[in-house]
C-alpha positions in Angstrom: 98.2 78.2 110.8 99.1 81.9 109.6 100.0 84.7 112.1 98.8 88.3 112.0 101.2 90.7 112.8 99.7 94.6 113.0 102.1 97.4 112.6 101.1 100.6 115.1 103.1 103.8 115.8 102.6 107.4 115.6 102.3 109.3 112.1 106.0 109.7 110.3 107.4 107.2 112.8 108.7 104.9 109.6 106.1 102.6 109.8 105.4 102.4 106.1 109.2 101.9 105.4 109.1 98.9 107.7 106.1 97.4 106.2 107.6 97.9 102.6 111.1 96.3 103.7 109.1 93.6 105.7 106.6 92.6 102.3 108.6 94.0 99.4 106.1 93.4 96.6 104.1 90.8 98.4 101.4 93.5 99.5 98.1 94.5 98.6 95.8 97.8 99.3 92.2 97.4 99.9 89.5 99.0 102.2 88.4 98.0 105.8 85.1 96.4 105.9 82.3 99.0 105.8 85.0 101.9 105.8 86.9 103.7 102.7 90.2 103.7 104.6 93.2 102.3 103.1 93.9 98.6 104.5 97.7 97.7 103.6 98.0 94.0 103.9 101.3 91.9 102.9 103.3 88.6 103.6 106.4 88.3 105.4 108.8 87.8 102.7 110.9 85.1 105.1 107.8 83.5 106.4 104.5 82.9 104.0 102.9 82.2 107.2 103.2 85.7 108.6 100.7 88.0 107.3 101.6 91.9 107.9 99.0 94.6 108.3 99.9 98.1 108.4 97.5 100.4 110.7 97.1 103.7 110.1 99.5 106.0 112.0 97.9 107.2 115.4 99.2 109.3 118.3 96.8 107.5 121.1 94.2 105.0 121.6 91.8 108.2 121.8 90.4 108.2 118.4 89.0 111.4 116.7 89.1 110.5 113.1 88.3 107.3 110.8 91.9 106.0 110.6 92.5 106.5 114.4 88.7 104.3 114.7 90.0 101.8 112.4 93.4 101.3 114.0 91.9 101.2 117.8 89.1 98.8 116.6 91.5 96.6 114.9 93.8 96.1 118.0 91.1 96.0 120.6 88.3 94.0 118.8 90.0 91.9 116.2 93.0 90.9 118.5 95.9 90.4 115.9 98.4 87.4 117.0 100.8 90.0 118.0 101.6 94.0 117.7 104.6 95.7 116.3 104.6 98.8 118.4 107.1 101.2 115.9 108.1 103.6 118.1 110.9 106.8 116.8 113.8 106.4 118.9 114.4 110.6 118.3 111.5 111.3 119.9 111.1 108.5 122.9 108.9 110.2 125.0 106.0 111.2 122.7 106.0 107.8 121.2 106.2 106.0 124.5 102.4 107.2 125.2 100.7 105.2 122.5 103.3 102.1 123.8 101.7 102.5 127.2 98.1 102.7 126.0 98.5 99.4 123.9 99.9 97.3 126.9 96.9 98.3 128.5 95.0 96.2 125.7 97.2 93.1 127.0 97.7 91.8 123.4 101.2 90.4 122.6 103.3 93.0 121.5 107.2 93.8 120.5 108.5 97.6 120.6 110.5 98.4 117.5 112.7 101.3 118.4 113.4 102.7 114.9 115.8 105.0 113.4 118.3 104.0 115.7 121.0 105.2 112.9 119.8 108.7 113.6 120.0 108.2 117.2 123.6 107.1 117.2 124.6 110.0 114.3 123.5 112.3 117.4 125.7 110.2 119.9 122.7 109.7 122.0 122.5 106.2 123.6 118.9 104.3 124.7 119.2 101.0 127.0 117.0 98.7 124.9 117.4 95.9 127.7 116.5 98.2 130.6 113.8 99.6 128.5 112.5 95.9 127.8 113.0 94.8 131.6 111.0 98.2 132.8 107.9 97.9 130.2 107.8 94.1 130.4 107.8 93.8 126.5 110.7 93.1 124.1 112.3 96.1 123.0 114.7 95.6 119.6 116.6 98.8 118.1 116.3 98.6 114.4 116.8 100.6 111.6 114.0 100.6 108.9 115.5 102.3 106.0 118.7 100.1 105.8 117.0 97.1 107.1 118.8 96.5 110.2 117.3 94.7 113.1 114.4 93.5 111.0 115.0 89.6 111.6 115.6 90.1 115.2 112.4 92.0 115.5 110.1 89.5 113.4 111.5 86.5 115.6 110.5 88.7 118.3 107.0 89.2 117.2 106.7 85.7 115.9 108.0 84.7 119.5 105.5 86.4 121.4 102.5 85.6 119.1 103.3 81.5 118.8 103.5 81.8 123.1 100.3 84.4 123.4 103.3 86.6 125.7 100.8 89.4 126.8 102.7 92.7 128.2 102.7 92.8 132.0 99.9 95.5 133.7 101.9 98.3 134.8 100.5 99.9 138.1 101.3 103.4 137.2 97.6 105.3 137.9 98.1 104.8 142.1 96.2 102.7 144.3 93.1 104.8 144.8 92.7 105.2 141.4 93.2 102.1 140.4 90.7 100.3 142.8 88.1 102.5 141.1 89.2 101.2 137.5 89.2 97.7 139.0 85.8 98.3 140.2 84.6 99.6 137.1 85.7 96.7 135.2 83.9 94.0 137.5 80.7 96.0 137.1 81.4 95.9 133.4 82.0 91.8 133.6 82.6 90.1 130.3 84.4 86.9 129.3 87.7 88.6 128.7 89.2 90.6 131.9 91.7 92.4 129.7 89.2 94.0 127.5 87.1 94.8 130.7 90.1 96.5 132.7 90.9 98.6 129.2 87.1 99.6 128.9 87.4 100.5 132.4 90.1 102.9 132.1 88.8 104.4 128.8 85.6 105.1 130.9 87.5 106.7 133.6 88.9 108.9 130.7 85.3 109.6 129.7 86.2 107.9 126.0 82.8 108.9 123.8 83.5 106.0 121.9 83.3 103.5 124.6 80.9 105.5 126.8 78.5 105.2 123.6 78.7 101.6 123.1 77.2 100.9 126.9 73.5 100.1 127.2 71.5 101.9 129.6 71.7 99.4 132.1 75.6 99.6 132.0 75.8 102.8 131.8 73.7 103.7 135.0 75.6 100.9 136.7 79.0 102.7 136.3 78.1 106.2 136.6 78.5 106.4 140.6 82.2 104.8 139.8 83.1 106.9 136.9 81.9 110.0 139.1 84.4 108.8 142.1 87.4 108.5 139.2 86.9 111.9 138.6 86.7 112.7 142.3 90.1 110.8 142.9 91.7 112.9 140.2 90.4 116.4 141.6 87.4 116.3 139.1 89.5 115.5 135.6 90.3 111.5 135.4 91.2 111.9 131.8 93.7 114.6 132.7 95.0 112.5 135.7 95.5 109.4 133.7 97.5 111.4 130.7 99.5 113.2 133.3 100.4 110.0 135.2 101.3 108.2 131.9 103.9 111.3 131.2 105.5 111.1 134.8 105.9 107.4 134.4 107.7 107.7 130.7 109.7 110.7 132.0 111.3 108.4 135.0 111.7 105.5 132.1 113.4 107.9 129.7 115.5 109.5 132.5 116.8 106.1 133.4 117.3 104.3 129.8 118.1 107.3 127.9 121.4 109.4 127.9 121.2 112.3 125.4 124.6 113.7 124.0 123.5 117.2 124.4 121.4 118.2 127.2 120.6 121.4 125.6 118.8 122.3 122.5 120.6 121.7 119.6 120.0 123.0 116.3 119.5 120.1 113.8 119.7 120.0 110.2 115.9 119.8 109.4 115.7 122.8 111.7 118.2 124.7 109.7 116.6 123.6 106.3 113.4 124.9 107.6 114.6 128.2 108.2 115.0 128.3 104.2 112.0 126.2 103.1 109.6 127.5 105.2 110.4 131.1 105.2 107.5 133.2 105.2 109.1 135.1 102.0 111.0 132.0 99.9 108.4 129.1 100.9 106.4 129.9 98.2 108.4 130.3 95.5 111.0 127.5 96.4 107.8 125.1 96.3 107.0 126.5 92.5 110.5 125.6 91.5 110.4 122.2 93.2 107.4 121.9 91.0 108.5 123.4 87.9 111.7 120.8 88.7 109.7 117.8 88.9 107.4 118.9 85.5 110.6 119.3 83.7 112.1 115.7 84.7 108.8 114.3 83.2 108.3 116.3 80.3 111.2 118.3 79.0 113.5 116.5 76.1 116.4 118.6 77.1 116.2 120.0 80.9 119.0 121.8 82.0 120.7 121.1 78.4 121.1 117.7 78.8 119.0 116.1 76.3 117.7 112.6 77.8 119.7 112.1 80.9 117.5 114.3 83.1 114.7 113.9 80.9 113.8 109.9 81.9 109.8 110.7 81.2 110.3 111.9 77.5 113.1 109.3 76.9 110.9 106.1 78.5 108.0 107.5 76.7 109.6 107.3 72.8 111.1 103.7 74.2 107.3 102.6 75.0 105.3 104.5 72.3 107.9 102.4 69.5 107.4 99.0 71.1 103.7 99.4 71.5 103.5 100.8 67.9 105.4 97.9 66.7 103.4 95.3 68.8 100.1 96.7 67.4 100.9 96.8 63.8 102.0 92.9 64.2 98.5 92.3 66.1 96.5 94.0 63.2 98.2 92.3 60.7 98.0 89.2 62.2 94.2 89.3 62.3 94.3 90.1 58.6 96.3 87.6 57.7 93.8 85.3 59.6 91.1 86.2 57.0 89.2 88.6 59.5 86.4 90.6 58.4 86.6 94.2 57.9 84.3 94.9 61.1 86.8 92.7 63.2 90.0 94.5 62.1 88.5 97.8 62.5 87.6 96.7 66.3 90.9 95.7 67.1 92.9 98.4 65.2 90.4 100.8 67.1 91.0 99.6 70.7 94.8 99.3 70.1 94.9 103.0 69.0 92.6 104.0 71.9 94.7 102.2 74.4 97.9 102.8 72.9 97.4 106.4 73.3 97.0 105.9 77.1 100.0 103.3 77.4 101.9 105.5 75.3 101.9 108.5 78.5 102.4 105.6 81.3 106.2 106.4 81.4 105.4 110.2 82.0 102.8 108.8 84.9 105.8 106.6 86.3 108.2 109.2 86.5 105.8 111.8 87.9 104.5 109.6 90.5 108.1 108.3 91.5 108.8 112.3 92.1 106.1 112.8 94.3 106.3 109.9 96.2 110.3 111.0 96.9 109.1 114.6 98.2 106.3 112.9 100.4 108.5 110.5 101.8 111.5 113.2 102.5 109.3 115.2 104.7 109.0 118.1 102.1 105.4 117.9 101.5 104.9 118.4 105.2 106.2 121.4 105.3 104.3 122.5 101.8 101.0 121.9 103.9 102.3 124.0 107.0 103.5 126.7 104.4 99.8 126.9 102.7 98.3 127.3 106.3 99.1 130.9 106.2 97.7 131.3 102.5 94.1 128.7 103.7 93.7 130.7 106.9 92.8 133.6 104.5 90.0 131.6 102.7 88.4 130.2 105.8 90.2 126.9 105.6 93.3 125.3 107.5 96.6 124.1 106.0 95.5 120.7 107.2 92.9 120.7 103.9 96.1 120.9 101.9 96.9 117.5 102.8 93.9 115.9 100.8 94.6 118.5 98.2 98.4 117.5 97.7 96.9 113.5 97.5 94.8 114.9 94.9 97.8 114.8 92.4 97.8 111.2 92.9 94.2 110.2 92.7 91.1 112.0 93.7 89.4 108.9 95.5 91.9 108.3 98.3 92.1 112.4 98.5 88.3 112.6 99.1 88.6 109.7 101.8 91.4 111.9 103.4 89.2 114.8 104.1 87.4 113.1 106.6 90.5 113.5 109.1 89.4 117.3 109.0 87.8 118.2 112.2 85.5 120.9 111.0 82.4 120.3 108.9 82.4 123.1 107.2 86.0 122.4 106.0 85.7 118.6 105.1 82.8 120.2 102.5 84.8 122.7 101.3 87.9 120.9 100.6 86.0 118.1 99.0 84.4 120.5 96.5 87.7 122.1 95.5 90.0 118.7 95.7 89.0 117.7 92.5 90.5 120.8 90.8 94.0 119.4 91.6 95.3 117.3 88.4 95.1 113.8 88.9 97.5 111.5 87.4 94.5 110.4 85.0 94.6 113.9 83.6 98.1 113.7 82.8 98.0 111.9 79.5 95.4 114.9 78.1 98.1 117.5 78.6 100.7 115.1 77.2 98.6 114.8 74.2 98.3 118.5 73.7 101.6 119.4 74.1 103.1 116.9 71.7 100.4 117.5 69.3 100.1 121.9 69.6 103.0 122.9 71.7 105.8 120.9 70.1 107.8 123.9 69.2 106.9 125.5 72.7 108.3 125.0 76.3 105.9 121.7 77.0 107.0 121.6 80.4 105.8 125.1 81.1 102.6 124.2 79.5 101.8 121.1 81.7 103.4 123.1 84.8 100.7 126.0 84.1 98.0 123.8 84.4 99.2 122.1 87.7 99.1 125.5 89.2 95.7 126.6 87.6 94.2 124.1 89.7 95.6 125.0 92.8 94.8 128.9 91.9 91.2 128.0 91.1 90.8 125.8 94.3 92.0 128.2 96.5 89.3 130.8 94.8 87.0 128.3 95.2 87.5 128.2 98.8 87.2 132.0 99.1 83.8 132.1 97.5 82.6 128.9 99.0 83.7 130.5 102.7 81.9 133.8 101.7 78.9 132.8 100.4 78.2 129.3 101.2 79.9 128.6 104.8 80.4 131.6 107.2 82.0 130.2 110.1 86.1 130.8 110.9 89.2 128.5 110.3 90.0 125.7 111.9 92.9 125.2 114.2 96.1 123.3 112.3 98.3 121.1 114.3 100.7 118.8 112.7 104.2 117.0 113.5 107.2 118.3 110.6 109.1 115.1 110.6 112.6 115.0 110.3 114.1 115.3 106.8 115.4 112.2 105.6 116.6 110.7 102.1 113.9 108.3 101.2 114.4 104.7 101.0 114.6 103.8 97.2 112.8 100.5 98.1 110.1 102.3 99.4 109.9 105.1 96.6 109.8 102.4 94.2 106.6 100.3 96.0 104.9 103.7 96.7 104.7 104.9 93.2 105.0 101.9 91.4 101.5 101.1 93.5 100.0 104.5 92.0 101.5 103.3 88.3 100.0 99.7 88.6 96.2 101.5 89.3 96.9 103.5 86.2 97.7 100.5 84.4 94.8 98.5 85.6 92.6 101.2 84.5 93.9 101.1 81.3 93.6 97.4 80.6 89.7 97.3 82.0 87.8 100.0 82.4 89.5 101.6 79.2 89.5 98.6 77.1 85.8 98.3 77.5 85.4 102.1 76.7 87.6 101.9 73.3 84.9 98.9 72.3 82.0 100.9 73.1 83.5 103.9 71.6 84.3 102.0 68.1 80.8 100.4 68.3 79.2 103.8 68.6 81.5 105.1 66.3 81.2 102.4 63.3 77.5 101.9 63.7 74.2 104.0 63.5 70.3 102.2 63.2 71.0 101.3 59.9 74.2 99.1 60.3 78.0 100.4 59.6 78.9 103.5 58.6 81.2 106.2 58.0 82.1 107.9 61.5 80.7 111.3 60.4 77.4 109.4 60.1 77.7 107.1 63.5 75.7 107.2 66.7 78.5 108.8 68.6 79.0 111.6 66.3 75.0 112.2 66.8 75.6 112.2 70.4 78.4 114.8 69.8 76.7 116.9 67.5 73.5 116.7 69.9 75.6 118.6 72.5 78.6 120.3 70.9 76.5 123.7 71.1 77.1 123.5 74.5 81.1 123.9 74.3 80.8 126.2 71.2 81.5 129.3 73.6 84.6 127.8 74.9 86.3 127.3 71.5 85.3 123.7 71.0 82.2 123.1 69.3 83.4 119.9 67.5 81.5 116.7 68.1 84.8 115.0 68.4 85.6 117.1 71.4 82.0 116.9 72.7 82.0 113.2 73.1 85.7 113.2 74.7 84.3 115.2 77.6 81.6 112.7 78.0 83.9 109.3 78.0 86.3 111.4 80.5 83.7 111.1 83.2 84.1 107.3 83.4 87.8 107.7 83.2 89.7 110.7 82.3 92.3 108.8 80.3 89.3 107.6 78.3 89.5 111.0 76.4 92.8 110.5 75.0 91.4 106.9 74.1 88.9 108.3 72.4 90.7 110.7 70.6 93.2 107.7 69.6 90.0 106.5 68.0 88.1 109.2 66.6 91.0 111.1 64.9 92.9 107.8 64.0 95.5 107.7 66.5 97.7 110.2 68.4 100.8 109.3 66.0 104.2 110.7 65.1 102.6 111.4 61.9 100.1 113.5 63.3 102.1 115.7 65.2 104.4 116.0 61.9 101.2 117.1 60.0 99.7 119.7 62.3 102.8 121.5 62.9 103.3 121.5 58.9 99.9 122.9 58.8 98.7 120.2 56.7 94.9 119.3 56.6 95.1 116.2 54.5 94.7 113.7 57.6 92.1 114.1 60.1 94.3 115.4 63.4 93.7 117.6 66.8 94.9 120.3 64.6 91.8 120.7 62.3 89.6 120.9 65.5 91.8 123.0 67.9 94.2 125.9 68.1 96.4 126.3 71.0 94.0 128.5 72.9 91.0 126.6 72.6 93.4 123.5 73.3 94.5 124.9 76.5 90.4 125.7 77.3 89.8 122.2 76.6 92.6 121.3 79.3 91.2 123.7 81.8 87.8 122.6 81.2 88.9 118.9 82.0 91.1 120.1 84.7 88.5 121.4 86.6 84.8 119.9 85.7 83.1 117.0 87.3 85.6 114.2 88.0 85.5 110.7 87.0 82.4 108.6 88.3 84.7 106.7 91.2 85.3 110.1 92.7 82.2 111.3 92.3 80.8 108.0 94.2 83.3 109.1 96.8 82.2 112.3 97.3 79.1 110.9 98.0 80.0 108.6 100.5 81.9 111.3 102.4 79.1 113.9 101.9 76.6 111.4 103.1 73.9 113.1 100.9 72.8 113.3 97.1 72.3 116.9 97.6 75.8 117.9 99.0 77.0 115.5 96.4 75.2 117.4 93.6 76.2 121.1 95.0 79.5 119.7 94.5 79.1 118.7 91.1 77.2 121.4 90.1 79.8 123.8 91.9 82.8 122.3 89.9 81.3 122.1 86.2 79.9 126.1 86.9 83.7 127.0 87.6 85.2 124.6 84.7 82.4 126.6 82.3 83.4 130.0 83.3 87.7 129.6 83.4 87.5 127.7 80.1 85.3 130.5 78.8 87.4 133.1 80.0 90.4 131.3 78.7 89.1 131.4 75.2 87.9 134.7 75.3 91.1 136.2 76.8 93.2 134.3 74.9 92.1 135.0 71.3 91.9 138.7 72.1 95.9 138.5 73.2 96.7 135.9 70.7 
């Protein structure tokens, strides 16, 4: 029989690092049933019978967001065999509040007192045995980043799971209030007395979710007792219960924790924040950090050191060469087998299309690894805090920047993350502007144009400017929407700034690897199917096989190309690229790889030499129109998967169509201005 162990804890408590250390590569990410919230599940690498589930980070079992509801419902309703409650040892007072609430559910649990290496570095001492004795649950000191204590932690978790060792019920609410809660539990009845007790506490706290789950008869039967609980607590049982929990935590901490410095001591994080969140320096530093990240990805000789500090371009060359050798071998093999010309053409076309995307996979890998490093270090949380100062002028809070930051990876989870915003106005505006962030799927488009039309320019600056354009347009779009479509004020913004930490290499590799894996899977499935379709449309018309210029694809492109003439790229090949990009943005590169005969080194050399003998991107685009094309695909309607996410989160097609219409109009106007102004200047 397998054992299910759930990991729970506050955000930034080291839960994800612990999950990665316990499961390694034996994990997968899906969605909770009926809810589009990430569900991370893995197998304990030292025991295949132990299934580990990483719950969303929560501060309490009184939920407000979808993530908090998911975490609470799983603990209370699905009842895992055991819960590992990760407690940040450097912020033990705050973290223990959730611990007390989970103990009230009486689910077998173990407390993992994490970041003990940082506690010891500060000279503090925590009596884990004393803490375990007082709370009545095993308390295991660990350091997730180094893996210290994890074996003992899992032994304790498996032990409480197998022995069904429930936490003791702590008597911390006082006799009068506890008698009322016991009365509510008795009135509720039910087969599980532990669940009835927990629900009774929640009803005394006026929990809206639990209250809403009661039928009319139950509500009427417990109303008088809930009113009595409020009377016992001077009119507010919720506040009284919270206060009693914190009083108990204070006593526990006083007895079990000895701090080296009783007075406030400025930490290294505090000193860094004076610079990185400085009102004047914060934004220039953020821009510099982003530029360095893109330079490491795209530049061939960053800081005048060729290759060493430019892993993206170096890996791109290696993968491109290997793919080229393999593709040539496959085509030669197919020809040698006596295959018909159309079959050879299909294989060559598909390899060109997929190869155009695979060649940029190293750039995606390097960029995602660097983004994961910044996220795990705690810096991205500071960026959201800094952006709050700007976003507040546009009717949004800094919390909206968190989904936008996620949009640099993929728009779909970024759009899902918008549900954590408390204001309906903030949610809608954020979902309408988040696709303006340049997701990883758009990166190959910029890399393709940078390699073909900007080869003698600073390619890093070209790509960097496109990313910055997305942020600027998103901010201006929020201003327009807030002024004309929504007119309520900005929401409050409260978030925890975690301590700066050097991310664990394994955690960064797993985090970045997950995103690259998703990119590669899409290249092998959606893009492969698209390349077959594009080959068929570009090779046939209603009369049979034909030249590409007379194909069905050319007919479709010529039918819509007039729309894009004002933007500087009215060629049918550019037009069909936009359309196939709505399936998946990487498809644009795959499409170009087929209709232009492959984005090869020869094409780059031909474009730079001004040759027109072979069909190349340079025949359709100049630098201004290429930048216009990049901007349009940056800002226009995202892929169909992202549109589906907008529909799920918006809840109606009316708002979805409004969002798509706003994105398309913005993309058209910005691309037109780039083409118009660019041709005047250049």
